[in-house]
Structures are given as structure tokens and as C-alpha cells.
C-alpha positions in Angstrom: -16.0 31.1 -11.5 -15.5 29.8 -15.1 -12.6 27.9 -16.6 -11.6 25.8 -19.5 -9.6 22.6 -19.1 -8.0 19.8 -20.8 -10.7 16.7 -20.7 -7.9 14.3 -19.7 -6.2 16.3 -17.4 -9.5 17.2 -15.6 -10.6 13.4 -15.5 -7.1 12.4 -13.8 -7.3 15.3 -11.2 -10.8 14.4 -10.2 -9.9 10.8 -10.0 -6.9 11.2 -8.1 -8.7 13.4 -5.1 -11.8 11.1 -5.0 -9.9 7.9 -4.4 -9.3 8.7 -0.9 -12.8 9.9 -0.1 -14.7 8.0 2.5 -17.2 5.5 1.3 -19.7 6.7 3.8 -19.7 9.8 5.9 -22.1 11.5 8.1 -21.2 14.8 7.0 -22.2 15.4 3.4 -19.9 18.1 3.0 -17.1 15.7 3.4 -18.2 13.6 0.3 -17.3 16.6 -1.7 -14.4 17.8 -4.3 -13.4 21.1 -3.7 -12.6 23.0 -6.9 -10.3 26.4 -6.6 -9.3 28.5 -9.9 -6.9 31.3 -9.3 -4.5 32.8 -11.9 -3.9 29.7 -14.4 -3.9 27.3 -11.8 -6.9 25.0 -11.2 -6.7 23.0 -7.7 -8.7 20.2 -6.9 -8.8 18.8 -3.2 -10.7 16.3 -1.1 -10.7 16.3 2.9 -12.3 14.0 5.8 -10.4 15.4 8.7 -8.1 12.6 8.4 -6.9 12.0 5.0 -6.7 14.9 2.4 -5.4 14.6 -1.5 -4.8 17.8 -3.4 -3.6 18.2 -7.2 -2.8 21.3 -9.3 -3.4 21.5 -12.9 -3.1 24.1 -15.7 -6.3 25.5 -17.0 -7.7 28.5 -18.8 -9.3 30.7 -16.1 -11.6 33.3 -17.4 -13.3 34.0 -13.9 -11.5 32.8 -10.5 -13.5 31.0 -7.6 -14.4 28.2 -5.6 -17.0 25.4 -5.6 -17.6 22.1 -3.8 -19.6 19.5 -5.6 -20.1 15.7 -5.1 -16.9 14.1 -5.6 -18.0 10.6 -6.6 -20.9 12.2 -9.1 -18.3 14.6 -10.8 -15.5 11.6 -11.2 -18.5 9.3 -12.6 -19.1 12.4 -15.3 -15.5 13.3 -15.7 -14.9 9.5 -16.6 -17.4 9.5 -19.4 -16.9 12.8 -20.9 -15.9 13.1 -24.8 -12.8 13.9 -25.9 -13.3 17.8 -26.0 -12.4 20.8 -23.5 -14.2 20.8 -20.4 -16.0 24.0 -19.4 -16.9 24.3 -15.8 -18.7 27.4 -14.3 -20.9 28.2 -11.5 -24.3 30.0 -11.6 -26.9 30.6 -9.3 -25.6 27.5 -6.6 -25.0 25.3 -9.5 -21.7 24.1 -11.2 -22.3 23.8 -14.9 -20.3 21.3 -16.4 -19.9 21.2 -20.5 -17.8 19.1 -22.7 -18.8 19.1 -26.7 -22.6 18.4 -26.8 -22.7 17.0 -23.4 -23.8 19.3 -20.4 -24.3 18.8 -17.1 -26.0 21.2 -14.0 -24.8 19.8 -10.7 -26.1 21.2 -7.0 -23.1 23.4 -5.3 -22.3 22.4 -1.9 -21.8 25.2 0.7 -18.4 25.9 0.1 -17.5 28.3 3.1 -18.3 25.4 5.5 -15.7 23.2 4.1 -12.8 22.7 6.5 -9.3 23.9 5.3 -7.3 21.5 3.3 -4.1 20.7 5.2 -1.0 22.4 3.7 2.6 21.1 4.4 5.5 23.2 3.5 8.3 21.4 5.2 10.2 18.1 3.4 11.7 15.4 6.1 13.5 13.8 3.2 13.1 12.2 -0.3 12.7 8.7 -1.5 12.8 7.3 -5.0 9.5 7.1 -6.3 9.7 3.7 -7.8 11.6 1.9 -5.1 9.0 3.7 -2.9 6.0 2.0 -4.5 7.3 -1.6 -5.1 8.3 -1.5 -1.1 4.9 -0.3 -0.5 3.2 -3.2 -2.5 5.5 -5.8 -0.7 4.9 -4.7 2.8 1.2 -3.2 2.9 -0.6 -6.6 2.3 0.8 -7.8 5.7 -1.0 -5.2 7.5 -4.1 -6.4 9.7 -7.5 -6.0 8.3 -8.9 -6.1 12.1 -9.7 -2.6 13.3 -10.0 -4.1 16.6 -6.1 -3.4 17.2 -5.5 -0.3 15.3 -1.7 -0.2 15.5 -1.1 -3.1 13.4 -3.8 -2.0 11.0 -0.9 0.5 9.7 2.4 0.6 8.0 5.5 1.5 10.2 7.6 4.1 8.7 11.2 4.0 10.4 13.6 6.8 9.3 17.5 6.3 10.0 19.8 8.9 8.5 19.8 7.5 4.9 17.7 4.8 5.5 14.0 4.1 5.2 12.5 0.7 6.9 8.8 -0.1 6.0 7.1 -2.7 8.3 3.9 -4.3 8.8 2.2 -7.3 10.5 -1.1 -8.9 11.1 0.5 -11.2 14.0 0.8 -14.2 11.9 3.3 -12.7 9.3 5.9 -9.6 9.5 6.9 -7.8 6.1 9.7 -5.4 6.3 11.4 -3.4 3.1 14.2 -0.9 3.3 14.7 1.4 0.7 17.3 4.8 0.5 16.2 7.9 2.2 17.7 11.1 1.5 17.7 13.3 4.9 16.4 17.0 4.4 16.4 17.8 8.2 18.8 17.1 11.0 16.6 14.5 12.8 18.5 11.3 13.3 15.5 9.4 13.8 11.8 9.4 12.7 8.9 7.1 13.0 5.5 7.3 11.8 2.4 4.8 11.7 0.4 5.4 8.8 -3.0 3.7 7.9 -2.2 0.8 5.2 -5.0 1.6 3.2 -3.4 5.4 2.6 0.1 3.8 2.2 -1.2 1.5 -0.5 -3.1 4.3 -2.5 0.2 6.6 -2.1 2.1 3.6 -3.6 -0.3 3.6 -6.6 -0.2 7.2 -6.7 3.5 8.0 -7.1 4.7 4.8 -8.8 5.6 6.5 -12.1 7.3 9.5 -10.1 11.2 10.1 -9.9 11.1 11.3 -6.6 8.5 11.6 -3.6 9.0 14.1 -0.8 7.8 13.1 2.7 7.1 15.2 5.8 6.3 13.9 9.1 4.9 17.1 11.1 3.0 17.7 14.5 0.3 20.7 14.1 -2.4 21.5 17.1 -1.6 18.3 18.8 -2.2 16.3 15.5 0.6 14.2 13.8 0.4 13.7 10.0 2.5 12.6 7.3 2.7 14.2 3.8 3.5 12.7 0.3 4.1 14.9 -2.6 5.3 14.7 -6.3 4.2 16.1 -9.6 1.9 18.7 -8.5 0.3 16.0 -6.2 0.1 15.6 -2.5 -1.6 13.2 0.0 -1.7 13.9 3.6 -2.8 11.5 6.3 -3.2 11.6 10.4 -0.7 9.2 11.9 -2.1 6.2 13.9 -2.0 6.7 17.6 -0.2 3.9 19.5 3.0 2.0 19.7 3.9 -0.4 16.8 4.8 -3.8 18.4 8.7 -4.7 18.7 8.5 -7.0 15.6 12.3 -6.7 14.2 13.4 -8.7 17.2 11.5 -11.8 15.9 13.7 -12.0 12.9 16.9 -14.3 13.3 20.1 -13.0 12.8 21.7 -16.1 10.9 19.8 -19.3 10.0 21.5 -22.4 8.9 18.2 -24.3 7.9 17.2 -23.5 4.4 15.6 -24.4 1.0 16.0 -22.5 -2.2 13.6 -23.1 -4.5 12.3 -21.6 -8.1 9.8 -18.9 -6.9 7.3 -19.2 -10.0 7.6 -23.3 -9.4 6.5 -23.2 -5.9 3.9 -20.4 -6.5 2.3 -22.7 -9.2 2.5 -25.9 -7.2 0.9 -24.4 -4.2 -2.4 -22.9 -6.3 -2.7 -26.4 -7.6 -2.6 -28.2 -4.6 -4.5 -25.8 -2.5 -7.6 -26.6 -4.7 -8.7 -29.2 -2.4 -8.3 -27.1 0.7 -11.3 -25.7 2.8 -10.7 -22.2 3.8 -8.2 -21.2 6.1 -6.7 -24.7 6.2 -2.9 -25.2 5.5 -0.5 -27.0 3.3 1.9 -29.6 4.2 5.3 -28.7 2.9 8.0 -31.7 3.5 11.7 -30.3 2.6 14.3 -33.2 1.8 17.3 -32.8 -0.3 16.3 -32.5 -3.8 12.7 -31.8 -3.4 9.4 -30.6 -1.7 6.5 -32.6 -1.4 3.0 -30.3 -1.1 0.3 -32.2 0.5 -3.4 -31.1 1.0 -6.5 -33.1 2.4 -9.5 -31.2 1.7 -13.2 -31.9 2.5 -15.2 -35.1 1.0 -11.7 -37.1 1.0 -10.4 -34.9 -1.8 -6.5 -35.0 -1.5 -3.6 -33.4 -3.7 -0.1 -33.5 -3.6 2.8 -32.3 -5.8 6.6 -32.5 -5.8 9.2 -29.9 -7.1 12.9 -29.3 -7.0 14.7 -27.8 -4.3 17.9 -27.4 -3.0 18.2 -28.1 1.1 20.9 -26.9 3.3 20.4 -28.3 7.0 18.0 -30.9 8.0 14.9 -32.2 6.5 12.1 -30.2 7.7 8.2 -30.3 7.7 6.0 -27.2 8.0 2.6 -26.4 7.5 1.8 -22.7 5.9 -1.4 -21.1 5.0 -1.5 -20.9 1.2 -2.1 -17.3 0.9 0.2 -16.1 3.2 3.1 -17.9 1.7 2.1 -16.9 -2.0 2.1 -13.3 -0.7 5.5 -13.7 0.6 7.0 -15.4 -2.5 5.2 -12.8 -5.0 6.4 -10.1 -3.0 10.2 -11.2 -2.8 10.2 -10.0 -6.6 13.1 -12.7 -7.5 13.4 -15.8 -9.7 14.4 -18.0 -6.9 13.3 -17.5 -3.1 15.0 -18.7 0.2 13.0 -20.2 2.6 14.7 -20.6 6.0 13.4 -22.6 8.9 13.7 -21.1 12.4 13.9 -23.2 15.5 12.1 -22.9 18.7 12.3 -24.6 22.3 9.8 -27.1 21.6 11.0 -29.8 19.0 7.4 -30.7 18.0 6.5 -27.1 17.2 8.6 -25.3 14.2 9.5 -21.7 14.4 8.6 -19.0 11.8 9.6 -19.5 8.4 11.5 -16.5 6.9 11.3 -15.9 3.2 14.0 -13.6 1.2 15.2 -13.1 -2.3 17.7 -15.3 -3.8 19.5 -14.3 -6.9 20.4 -17.8 -8.1 20.3 -21.2 -6.5 23.6 -20.4 -4.9 23.8 -16.7 -4.5 21.5 -14.8 -1.8 19.7 -11.9 -3.0 19.4 -8.3 -1.1 18.3 -8.4 2.5 16.1 -5.1 1.9 12.9 -7.5 2.0 12.2 -9.8 4.7 8.7 -11.9 5.2 8.3 -13.9 8.3 5.6 -16.1 8.3 4.2 -18.2 11.4 3.7 -21.8 10.5 0.4 -23.9 11.8 0.9 -26.9 14.1 2.0 -29.7 12.0 -1.2 -31.5 10.6 -1.7 -34.9 12.6 
């Protein structure tokens, strides 16, 4: 195998496939990046039996062939190469990389033992790349980081005709975002539970793409999802199990709510939260015209601040974990936020707080994004 490729194109392709490689693996082969040269097309791939990444680029191929080399080492090299054409060849069980006056000789892994990278030739539907990336950033942060319950470490995809909903929860909060979906098959409803880590990388990868193709397929008793755009493809096995029915937690209507300038509340929360111990909550007291933030930290440190709000309904006091609140406010992507207060059967225990976007002080935003946060018990 021997080919010449543009340095930046080469670096971008290697970086893309290496991002999804496992940090640790019991099989050294799975830490490799597969290089395939055929005709005028160069293909880079990675695969660990659960997740794969594949991209194609154009190159001047003198001799076709395949090679497998350490992905992270190749990526480190690619990022440091000078601005010159990259020449790669194989010779006596080694991969030679030359760029300008720099040259590297890397040991080749046994390519014949490498597993076949999944190839998906169907499309379930299409989504706008920018909306898809925004939705992922809004929702994926609410997925659980605790592997004890795998079903909540993923993002649930729910597809209904012309609508795609992304849903995530970690038991303490639920995030939902809906975007347009262009159906490519006759199926009326599809669901897929995708690892949140993979979803987050997919959002970053395809943020600049005009349209992203999504396919959900079953193959050899294994269900997987595929995302493709701009000659790049990511596939992932789906998480087995039933995602909890969290949609029923959202109220249909809420009569008691406050409208606040999003950035003002973010900055006040950051300031008052400075005196808090880890995992402690902030107390928010809402009355007409203002909300008062209060914190009592270690060694008698205290802080408070008041900012303007427009309150509809009863005066309300809730205690919320600052980081969870900040995640919801930032993800609303709007100048103003509506914070709605739900009720429970216990008058001493407030219900979940619902955060949605607000176009202005008086006009509600779209309901395509919802963030439900469970408050702590009121601080005594």
C-alpha cells in the first residue's frame, strides 16, 4: 500500500475515527485504526464491537491495500505533522509515515484478524444537522453517569412520522427536545436507546452538516443505530432494556410560574453558590417582582442575592442543586426562562420545577425543549 494525502484532510480523518476508540481494551487490535486504500478513495475506520466510526477521503493512491496501526499514536503523529503532503506506505510489516522532513516507522497490527466494520445501507430518516446538534447538547447532559442502571445512561430516540424526540434522565431531572424528522420508511413509530457518550460525540461531529441520515436496524440479533453525513459514519449498538416512562412526569399545564432573565439568574446562582459545600442546595424564594437566592455554607459562610422576576400565581420557595439548575437554564437557549412550579399532595413538599424557554417577559417560547428538575426538601 502506498498513497499521498493532504495533511489537514489526513489529520481530520484520523482524529474522527480515534475519538470513539475505547480508552482501555483487553484486545489490542481494537485500539487500532484501519486504513484502506482503493482506487482514489482512502477509508479510515475504528471498531470495538459496540461502536464504529468510518470516514472516506480522496487521495492519490499509488498502490492499494489495507493496514492496521495504533489509532492514538497515529492521531498524535497526525496532529504534529508539518504542512506538507503526507506519504504513507507499508513495508515489511511496518507502516511508514513521511511528511516533509519528518518520518515515522510504526509497527503494523495483524489486519486479517480485525473484525468487519458494520456497514449500513438503509436510511430510516433525515434530520437537520444544526437542530440535531443543538438538541443533543440540550438533552445528553441529563443522562445518568452511573452504570449501575444502564437504561438511564442513554438518550432515548422516539420517532413519530415527522417528529424526533430526544429524552434523557438521571432520576433527578428529565430533559426533552423535539426536532423535525423526515421519514424515509413506512414505519409509524421507532425507538432507540443510544449511549449518551456516543450521542454527544455525534452531535459534535455533525454540528456543521446540513442533513444527517439516521438508520435504526436489526442484524444478527443485534440492534444498532447509524448516523451519516459528509462521508462520515458512526454506528452504535443500542442499550437493551426499557427506558422509564418519564414523559408522564411533565404536567399539561402549570398556573404558578416565574419569568426571569436567564443570564441574570445564571450569574446570581454562580455567585451565591460559591459558599456552598458540594451537593448542597440553594434556596430560591419567589415573590412578585423578585427572587431571593440564599446559601449557608461551611464555617458559617453565607450569601444571598436578589434579582427581578415576573411571578404568576402564589409565592413559592424551592431548594435546587445549583449545577442542575444551571444546566437547564443554559440549555434553554433563550434570553428569558420560565420556571414553573408543580404541586404535590404534600403541601410541605414542592413538586418538580419545569424550565422552558421564554421569548420575552410576556411571551412563552416554543415547547420543543423541556427540563424537569426535582427540588430538594426545603432547607430547615
